[in-house]
N, C-alpha and C positions, 0 to 999 in steps of 0.2 A: 746216852750221853749225859754225864754229870759234870758240874763245874767245881773247880777248886780255886780259892783265892791264893795268889802268890804274894808274898811280901819279901823283897830282896833288898840288898844294899850294894851300891856300886863301890868301886875301889876308892872313889873320892868322897864316899860317905853319904850319898844321896839315897833316900828310901824310895823304892819303886814298888808299885802295885800292878798286878796283872790278874787276868782271869783265864784259867786253863780249863778248857773243855776236853774231857777225855771219854772216848768211846772205844778204847782198846785197840786203836789202829797203830800200825808200825811207822806211820809217816805223819809229820806235823806241818801245819801251815801257821805261820805267824802273821798277824795283821798289825802293820805299823801305820798308825793313823797320821793324818796331816795336821798342820797348824790349826789350833783352836778346837780340834776334835779330841776324843778320848775313848776309852774302852766301853763307856756306859752310854754314849750317845746313840740315838735311834739308828742312824745310818751305819755306825760301826757294828752294832748288833746284827743288823740285816746282812752286812757283808760277811760276818763270821758264820752266820747260818748257812751261807752258800756252800760251805765245805763240810758241814756236820755229818753227812751221810757217807763220807769217804776218807776223812782225815780227822785226827785230833786238831784242835785249834787253840792257839795262845793269842789272846788279845791283850796288848800292853798299854800302859800309860807312860809316855816319855816324861822325863822330869819337867815340872812346871805345868803339867796337864793332869786333869782328873784328880785322883786321890794320891798320886805320887808326890813326893816332896821336891824341894829344890826349885830352880828357875830354868826356863827353857833358854838355851843358848844358840838357837837358830842353826843347828847342825854342828856347832863347834865341839860339843862333848856328848852328844846323844848317841853316837855309835857305841860308846862305852855302855850306855843303857841297854841297847840291843844285845851287845855281847854278854852282858850280865844275865839277861833272860835266857839266851841260848845256852850258856854254860850251866844254868840251873836244871835244864831238862834234857841235855844232849844224850845222856846215857839211856834214855827211854826210847829213842827213835833211830830207825835205819837212815832216814833222810829227813831234812828240814827245808822247807821253802818259805820265802818271805814275800808277802804282797804289801808294797809300800805306796802311800799316797802323798803326792806333793813333797814336802820336806821329809816325810817318812820314806819315800822312795829314794831320796838323796842319801838318807842315813843307811838304808839297806845296801846301797852301792858302796858307801864308805866301809861298812862292816865287812861286806863280802870280799873286799880287797885285802882284808886283814886275816880272814879265817876261812877254813875249808868246811866249817859247819853248815854254811848256807849252800845248798845244793841246787837251788833254782830261785829266780827272782821274777816278780811281776812289778814293774815300775810304772805307776800311773801318774802322769803329769809332774815328774820330778824336774827340778832345774838342773841345767848343766853346770852352772855356777850360781852361787847365791847373789853375787853382785849384779848379775844380768837379768834378774827377775823383772817382769815387765810392768806390773802395777798399772794396768789400764783402767783406772777407777771411773773414767767417764763413760765406759761402755755400759749398755743396758744390762748385760750379764752381771756386772759388778753390783749394780743397784738391786737386781733380783736376788743375788746372794745375800746382800745386807738384809733385805726384807725377810728372807728365809730364816735368818738367824733369830728373828723375833717371833717366829711361828713355833709350832710344836717341834719342828725339826731342830730348833735351836736350843732346846732344853738341855742343860748340862754342859754346853760348850763353854770354853774359856781357856785362858792361858795366863801364867805368871812369868813375865819376861825377865831374863837376866841381862848380862852385858852383851849388847849386840855387836861389839867391836872385836870380840875374840877371833883369833885366826881360825879359819874354816878350811877343811880339806875339800877341794872342789871335786864333785863327782866326775867331771870331764878329765881330771888329772889322774884319777885312780881307777877308772873303769877298765883300762887295758890290763889291770892286774887281777881280773876276776878268775883267772885260772880255769877256763873251760866251764864256768858256771853259766848255765843257760839263762838268758834274760829276755823278757818280753816287755816291750815298751807300748803303752797305750796312752793316747793323747787326743783331746778334743780340739776341733778347729775353732770353737768359740770360747776357748779358755781365755779369760780376761786377765788372769794373773801371771800365768807362765805359758807363753806361746808355744805352739807345736815344734818350732825350730829347736827347742831344747832337747826334746826326745829324739828328733832327727839327728842332731849333732852327737848325742850320746850313742845312738845306734851306729853311727858312722865309725866311732872309735871303739865300740865294744867288740871283743873277740867273739867268734862263733862258739856255740850255737846262739842265734839271736833271732828276734822277730819284732816287727813294729806294725802297729795298726793306728792309723789316724782316723778318728771318728768324726764324721760329718755332723756339724752342729753340736758336738759334744762340749760340755762345760768343764769346769775345773774339778779334777780329782774325784772325790767321793760323790760329787753331784751327778756324775755319769751313771752311778748305780740307781739314782732316782729316775733319770731320763730313760735309760735303756737296761732295765734290770735283767731281762731275759738274755740279752746279748752279752752283757758283762759276766753274768753267771756262767754262760756257756764258754766264753773265751777263756776265762780264768780257770775254770774246772778242767777244760781240755788241756790247757798248758801244764797244770800240775800233774794231771794223769800221765801226760807224755814225758815229763822231765823228772818226776820224783819216783 
């Protein structure tokens, strides 16, 4: 497995940076990080390593994150970022799957409603609509997450925000257009930011094939890889083995 840096440009002129791990496999897993994360954070690297023995892996930086340019628009324009990455590597692979965390999961659903390049999705703690995110900052889990950002796990995290008021395509409104793309929803019961009802609602409206797993005591998005690394690795690997 060797890595290659990608430097791309979107149609609206934003420079994107990604890291492409190549092991000669015919199938690719794309890791779409959540808010405040990027391709170089500790947890994102650990997630990418989950798939190294069976898939090539592309880890991206959305605009406004990591070393990519631009400013993050909270899902208004980031599906264009994901499409740009997919278009750059599509001729190398038989099938491509996307694992998306939080807003990265929402972006994966948006993009999959526009293209057949995405053949399988894992959505971990994605919101059904941006406007209904819960923001339960008073919960202990929210405080623990804040503390975690000041530990070694927080090194490299950050975001450069753009206009938060741009119109956003709601995952709940586009999920019925997935065109038989298999989707697996994973959500924690102790998610302080996006409650499990979001994945449950998306699951309800998603076409088959689909699956959902509500994780008892699970926290928000990438944090579940810290809590339950063996379980998350097994569930996500099994899903892509089955659907790619």
